[in-house]
C-alpha positions in Angstrom: 9.9 -22.3 -2.5 12.7 -20.6 -1.4 12.4 -16.9 -0.8 13.6 -15.1 -3.9 16.5 -12.5 -3.5 15.5 -10.0 -6.1 12.6 -9.5 -8.5 14.6 -10.8 -11.0 14.8 -14.1 -9.3 11.1 -15.1 -9.4 9.9 -17.4 -12.0 8.6 -16.0 -15.4 4.6 -14.5 -14.9 2.2 -17.2 -15.7 -0.1 -17.0 -18.5 -3.5 -16.2 -17.7 -6.1 -13.7 -18.1 -5.3 -10.9 -15.6 -8.5 -8.5 -15.2 -6.7 -5.2 -14.1 -8.2 -2.7 -11.6 -6.7 0.8 -11.9 -6.5 0.3 -7.9 -3.5 -1.4 -6.9 -5.4 -3.0 -3.8 -7.8 -4.9 -6.2 -5.1 -6.6 -7.8 -3.9 -8.4 -4.5 -4.4 -12.2 -4.6 -6.9 -13.3 -2.4 -4.4 -14.6 0.4 -3.1 -11.4 1.0 -6.5 -9.3 0.8 -7.4 -9.3 4.3 -5.2 -6.2 5.9 -7.0 -4.2 7.8 -6.4 -1.1 5.9 -6.6 -2.3 2.8 -7.7 -5.8 2.3 -10.8 -5.9 -0.3 -12.1 -9.0 1.5 -11.8 -7.7 5.1 -15.2 -7.0 5.9 -14.4 -4.3 8.8 -11.5 -3.2 6.9 -10.7 0.9 6.0 -10.5 -0.4 2.3 -7.5 2.1 1.2 -7.7 2.2 -2.6 -4.6 3.6 -4.4 -3.8 4.1 -8.1 -1.6 6.2 -10.3 -1.9 9.8 -11.2 0.8 10.1 -13.6 4.1 9.2 -11.6 2.4 10.0 -8.4 0.2 7.4 -6.8 -3.4 8.7 -5.0 -5.8 7.7 -2.6 -8.7 9.4 -1.5 -10.2 8.3 2.2 -13.6 9.1 3.7 -13.1 8.6 7.4 -15.6 7.1 9.5 -16.6 9.3 12.8 -15.8 6.7 14.9 -12.0 7.2 14.4 -12.2 10.5 16.2 -9.4 11.9 18.3 -11.0 15.1 19.7 -14.7 15.9 18.2 -14.0 17.2 14.7 -10.5 15.8 14.0 -9.1 12.4 13.1 -7.1 9.8 15.3 -3.7 9.9 14.7 -3.3 6.6 14.5 -5.8 6.3 11.6 -3.6 8.9 9.8 -0.3 6.5 9.8 -2.7 3.4 9.0 -3.7 5.4 5.6 0.1 6.5 5.1 0.9 2.9 5.7 -1.2 1.4 3.4 -1.2 3.4 0.7 2.6 3.3 0.8 2.8 -0.7 0.7 0.1 -0.5 -2.3 2.5 1.9 -4.0 5.3 -0.1 -3.4 3.7 -3.4 -4.9 2.7 -1.4 -7.8 6.2 0.1 -8.5 7.8 -3.4 -8.4 5.2 -4.4 -11.0 5.8 -1.5 -13.4 9.8 -1.6 -12.7 9.2 -5.5 -13.8 7.4 -4.4 -16.9 4.7 -6.6 -15.5 0.4 -6.2 -15.3 -1.1 -5.6 -11.7 -1.4 -9.2 -10.5 0.2 -11.2 -12.4 2.0 -14.6 -10.8 3.8 -14.8 -8.9 2.7 -12.1 -6.4 4.7 -8.8 -5.8 3.4 -8.2 -2.6 5.2 -5.7 -0.2 5.1 -5.3 3.6 5.9 -2.4 6.1 9.8 -2.6 7.0 10.0 1.3 8.4 7.1 3.8 8.8 7.9 7.3 9.9 5.0 9.8 10.4 5.2 13.6 10.8 2.0 15.3 11.6 2.0 19.2 10.4 -1.4 20.1 11.8 -4.9 18.4 13.2 -6.4 16.6 10.3 -10.1 17.3 10.3 -12.8 14.9 10.4 -15.9 15.3 7.7 -13.9 15.9 4.4 -11.8 13.4 2.2 -8.2 13.1 3.2 -6.4 12.8 -0.1 -2.9 10.8 0.0 -0.2 11.1 -2.5 2.6 9.2 -3.0 6.2 10.0 -4.7 8.4 7.1 -5.1 12.3 8.0 -3.9 13.6 4.5 -4.5 12.6 1.5 -6.1 15.0 -1.5 -6.1 14.2 -5.4 -6.7 12.9 -6.0 -2.9 13.1 -2.7 -1.2 10.8 0.3 -2.5 10.7 4.0 -0.4 7.7 6.0 -0.5 7.3 9.8 0.5 3.6 10.6 1.0 1.4 13.4 2.1 -1.7 13.7 3.7 -4.0 16.3 2.8 -7.4 17.8 3.7 -9.3 20.6 2.0 -5.8 21.4 0.2 -3.9 21.8 3.3 -1.3 19.3 4.2 -2.2 17.6 7.3 0.8 14.9 7.7 3.9 13.7 5.7 5.5 10.1 6.2 7.9 8.1 4.7 7.4 4.2 4.1 10.3 1.5 3.7 8.6 -1.3 1.9 10.2 -4.6 1.4 9.1 -7.9 -0.6 7.2 -9.8 1.5 8.8 -13.5 1.9 7.1 -16.6 0.5 6.1 -17.6 4.0 3.6 -15.2 4.3 1.7 -16.8 1.3 -1.1 -19.5 1.7 0.3 -22.9 0.8 3.9 -21.9 1.2 6.6 -24.3 2.8 9.0 -21.5 3.3 9.7 -20.4 6.8 12.3 -17.7 6.2 11.6 -14.5 7.6 
């Protein structure tokens, strides 16, 4: 199977019962659910779980103390990780929404990071829930751009932009497509 050029080029969804969770990542096919940041099948992962809140996406993360930078503050790389995974999850859900398809329907609309930009406004405190909020700024058939903020205790600590693109078939198990 070759990589579709657009979402419209994908085959029609297969008819089957889809158990739809409100969390985007819970609807990923098993073969793409191993991401360290958001994969539900990664036992060591962060398990980022995003959902819609009106037109915005939202995720809340409780940071493990092992991700410390300086005592009392979260390691900046983790902040980037959270923004990245929330962004690609939001992109996938936005593509399903734009295509008028339920989350998790076949064929999968799984997005990967093409670009990640993060700005840090203040140190991110440890020990409080971190809230990520995403706003879609562009939704095309193969590309979605999401602006994301990360806040702690009501204060914005970081912001970022994720450019996500539709994952090629070669990333899925059993694919014979080698196109990148």
